[in-house]
N, C-alpha and C positions, 0 to 999 in steps of 0.2 A: 504494500500500500504506500504509494508515493504521489499524493495529489499535488497538482499545481493550482494554487488559489489565486483568483483574480477578482477584484471588486472595484466599485466606484463608477464614475462617469467616463464614457468613451473607452471602455475596454475594447481591445481589438485583437483579432487573430487572423493573419493572412499569410500567404506564401509568396516568397520572392526567390527565384532561381533555386527551387527545391528546398529552401530553408524556411522553417516556420518562424514567422516574425510575431513576437508576443509583446503586447503593450498593456501594462496594468492600468487601472482606472485612476482618475483624478479624485482625490478625497477632499481637497479643500483648495481655495484659490491659489495659495502659495505652495501647493504640493507638486513636486516634480515626479511623475510616475515613472516606474522602472520599465525599461524596454530592453529586450534581448532577442537574439536569434538562436535557433537550434538546428543543427545540421541533421539531414535525414539519416535514419537508422541509428541515431545516437540520442534519443530523448532520455532525460533524467527523471521522468515522471510517468505514471501509468494511468492517470486520469486528470481531467481539468474540471475544477469546481468554479463556476462563475456566479458570483454574488453581486452582480453589477446593476447599476441603475439604468445604464444605457451603453450601447456599443455595437460592434459588428463582428460577425464571424463569417468569413468568406467561404464559398463552396470549396475552393481549393484547400482551405484550412481544414474543413471537415474531412475531405478526402485524405489529406495528409495524416490526420489523427487516426482515422479509421484504418488506414493501411499500416499504421504502427500499433494497432490494437489498443488505442487509447480512447477511453470513453469520455463523453462530455456530460456534465451534470449542472443544471441550472437551479439555483436556490431561489425560493420566493422571499418576500420581504421579512417573513417571520422565521426563516430558517428551514422551512419544509422543502422537500424536493419537488420542484415544479415540473421539470422535464429532464429526460435522459436520452442521449443518443449513444447507442452501443455499436461496437464492431459487428460485422455480419456474423450471425449465429450459424452453427452447423445445420445443414439441411437434414432434418430428422423427422420426416413425416410419420413413420411408425410410432415414434415416441409421443408425438402430440395426439395421435389417435388413441394410443394406450392410456395417455393421461386423462383424456376426456372420458374414456370408458371407466377408468378407476374412479373418477369423480361421480359418475352415474351409478357406480356399484356401491350401495349403502354400506356393505360390510367392509370393503377395502378402504373406502373413504374414512369410515369411523376408525379403522385400525391405524391409518396414517395420522389422523387427527389426535388419537390417544397417545401415540408415540411422541408427537410434538409436545403435547401438554406434560407428559411424564418428564421429558427432558427439561422443559422450562421450569417445572416444579423443583427438580433436583438443583438447577442453577439458582433458584430462589433460596433454597436451603443453604447452598454454598455461600452465597453473598451475605446472608443473614448471620451465618456462623463467622464469616470473616469480620463483619461489623461487631458481632458479639464478643470477639476476642479482644476488642479495643474499648468498646463503650459499655459501661454498666447499665445504661438506660435501655439497651436493647433487650427485650424480653425473649425468652426461648419460646418460639411459636412452632417448633418442630413437631410437637405432638398434634397441634391443631392442623398443621399442613398435612401430616401423615393421615390424620382422620379424613381430611378432604380427599386424599389419594385413595383411601379405601372406598369412599363414595364413588370415586372415578372408576375404579375397577368393577363396581357393581352397576354402574349406569349403562344404558344401551342406546342413548339418543344424543345427537350432537348438541341440541339446545341445553340439555342437562350438563353435558361436558363443559360447555362454555360458561354455564352458571358456576360450576365448581372452580373453573379457572379464574373467574371474576372474584370469588371469595379468597382465593390464594393471593391474587394481586392486591386485594385490600389489606391483607395481613402484611404483605411486603411493604407497601407504601406507608402504612401506619408506623412501621418500625423505622423506615428511612427518615420520616419526618422528625423523629426524636433526636437524630444525630446531626442533621443539617443545621447550620447556624440559623438561629431565630431571626436575625437581622435580614435574612434573604426572603422572608415572607412565604416560604414554601409550605403549603398545606396538603396538596394533593395533585395527582396528574389529571384529575377530573374537575371540570368547571361547569356547574349546572348540569347540562345534558351532553357535554362533548369533552373530548380530550384535547391535547395540544394547546393547553392554556399557556400563553407567553406573557402573562401579566407579572411574573416574578423572575428573578435571575436563574433559579434552578431549572424551571421549566424551559426557559429560553435556551440554556446550555444543553438540556436534554433533547430539545427539538432539533437543534443543529446536529447533535451527536447521532440521533436516530436517523437523520437524513444521510449521514455518512454511512451508517450501517446499511440503510436501504440501498444506497448506490453500490456497495460491495456485494450485497445479496443478489441484486439484479444482474450484476456482472457474472456472478457464479452461475445463476440459472441460465443466462444467455450462453455461457461457455459450453453447456451440454445440450442446448436446444429445448429446454423445458419452457412451457408456455406460462409466463408469470401471472396471467390473469385468471388461471384456473387453479384454485387452491382446494384444500381439503378441510381446513379448520375454519377459515374465514369464508363467508359466502361470496359467490361470484356475482359482482355487480359492475355496472358501467363505471369506467374511470378508476376502478380499483384493481390493484395488482395483488390479488388474493394470495397466490402462492408465495410471493415475495414477503408479505406480512406474516404468513405461516412460518417461514424460515427465520424471520427476524425474531420471533418470540423466543427461540432457543438461545439466541446470541445477544440479547439485550444486556446481559451482564457486562459485556465489553464496554459499551458507552457508559453504563451506570457506574461501574467501578472507576472508569477514567474520570468522569465528572466528580465523583466523590473525592478522589485523590486530589484533583485540582483544587477543590474547595477546602480540603483539609490543609493544604499547603499554601493557601491564600494566593493562588495564581491569578485570581480575578477580583476586581474591586468595582465599586459603583461607577468608576470612570470608564469601565469597559463596556457599558451599556448606555443606550439612549432610547427615549420613549417616542413613539410615533403619535400622530393625531388620534388614532383609534385606540390608544392606551396600550398597544402591544410593544413589548421591549425588543430591541434589536441589538445584536452584538456589533461592536466596532470592528473594522477589518483586522486590526492588529490582535484583537482578542480572539477572532476566528482563527487566526494563524496559530496562536498559542494552543487553542483547543484542538486544531488539526494535528499539531505535533504530539500532543498527549494521546490522541486517538491512533496516530501512526505507530507510536511506540507500543500501544496496547495490541493493535491488530497484528503487528509484526513480532510480538513476543512468542517464544517457542513453547510448544506443548507436545508431549510424546503421544503418538498415536500409531498403533500397529508397529511398534518397535522402531519408529522413526520420529525425528523432530520436524514439526511443521509450524509455520506461522498460522495464526487464526484466519488470515485472509485465504490461505491455501486450504485450510480445513473446510471453509465454506464451499469451495469448489469440489472437494472430495465428497462432502455430504450431498451435494447436488448430484454428483455422479452416482452415488449409492441409491439415492431416491429414484433416479432415472432407471437404474438397473432393476430395482424392485418393481417399478411400474411396468417394465417390459418383461417381468417374470424371469429375469436372469439371476435374481437373488430371492431366496425363500423368505427373508425377513428384512425389516429396516428398523434402525434405531438411531436416535439422535443424542443419547445420553453420553456416549463417548465421542471424543475425549473429554474428560472432566478438567476444568481449570484448577491450577494449583494457586489458590489465593492465600498469600501469607502477609503478615504484618510485621514490620520492624518494631512498631510501638504498641505491641499487644499488652494486655494487663499483666501478663506474666513477666514480660521484659521490663515494664515500668516498675513493678514491685521489686524485681531483682536489682535494678539500678538504685532505687531508693534505700534498699536494705544494705547496700554495700558500704562498708566503712573505708576510710582512707588506707588503713593497714591491710584490709582484705584486698583492696584494689592494687596496692603495691605488690602484694604477694602474687597476684594474677598477672602482673606485668602491665597494669593499666596506669597511665600517667595521671597525676593529680588533677591537672587542668582538664583532661578528658572526662574524668569522673564528675568534676564540678559542672562542666558544661552540660553533660548528659542529665544530671540531677536537676539543673535549672530548667531544662526543656520538659522534664517530667512534671515538675511543679507548675509550670505554666499552663498545663493541660492542652498544649498545642501538639499537633502531630509532628513527628520527626522521623528521620531515617537513622538506622543504626548500622554501622559497618559490620560486615560479616565476621571480621576478626574479633571485634568487641563483643558481638552477640555470642560467639562461640565461647568466649572466656567467662561470661557472666551466667550462662545457662548450664 
């Protein structure tokens, strides 16, 4: 995942003598936007994210990007994904026919939907355990979630399955609300009767982050020739990419944990946002770049799957391939629970207690310098999140 982010007025992409000419947008009257050119067959990015107010993308530029397997994603004013242009997908008519047949088969559709929710539920438990290792305010709701999972295994209709998923989501967001800074005004992902509420900083960051996740999922589905509008969990409706939303449910933990970590380390402040006339918050371009970097690191982080290490962006493609094989009946089963993320905290309650209980004499015996101990203890007392070097962590635990 290596996105090229462009924003502002008069963004432009065109081609001159086989080179892609890129011009970023104007942010303010005294702003001198960056311009650069890229030689063919040597791009340093794999997608283009345009969050611009105005500009042009020439047909030659679109051809150049598509030939280099680079997708184009247009963000709306509130950070949602407005439009995507993807490289040519594999010609796979039999897969699309089989996908529609699976959608029309109640048993197969329910099976796939259940597997998606099971995986999302496990990721919910993983993230809440990760938070619980740091924050005493986080209640253990594992028993409640497992109770909902028992109901899931006993239900036989998609509406009931979605109802159970909604209950689990409520448990999840109620716990997240406890650990996010109160000054950010986050209360829920729901606002009256709809989601995507960008009235506070947290939801604004999540909206942008989910748009990046959506762009990655759409690329993964496109790479194997799956039809993104025919899903199994979400209903197929006009203008909706149902299968894309299905796959996103399993991997929302990636943007969720990225946003939480950014907020814990104070990467964003009030100055990174501005409010539009309709009261919707918008991220400033420099803030979007910070968020994209955090997401890039998260998506490119390694996870072990089938005895190999992959980035999560590659895992998305592998899972799309497995789903396609199951739909074509080349696999007897499909699952989304593996690989499981390894979510660890440097500043867990265990680490904090160990640091506070360490005396100067004990630290000296462990080979920890006095100023290192003092700094670590001050960070613990401040209640702020912090990182602990692996060497220090090994010594104190």
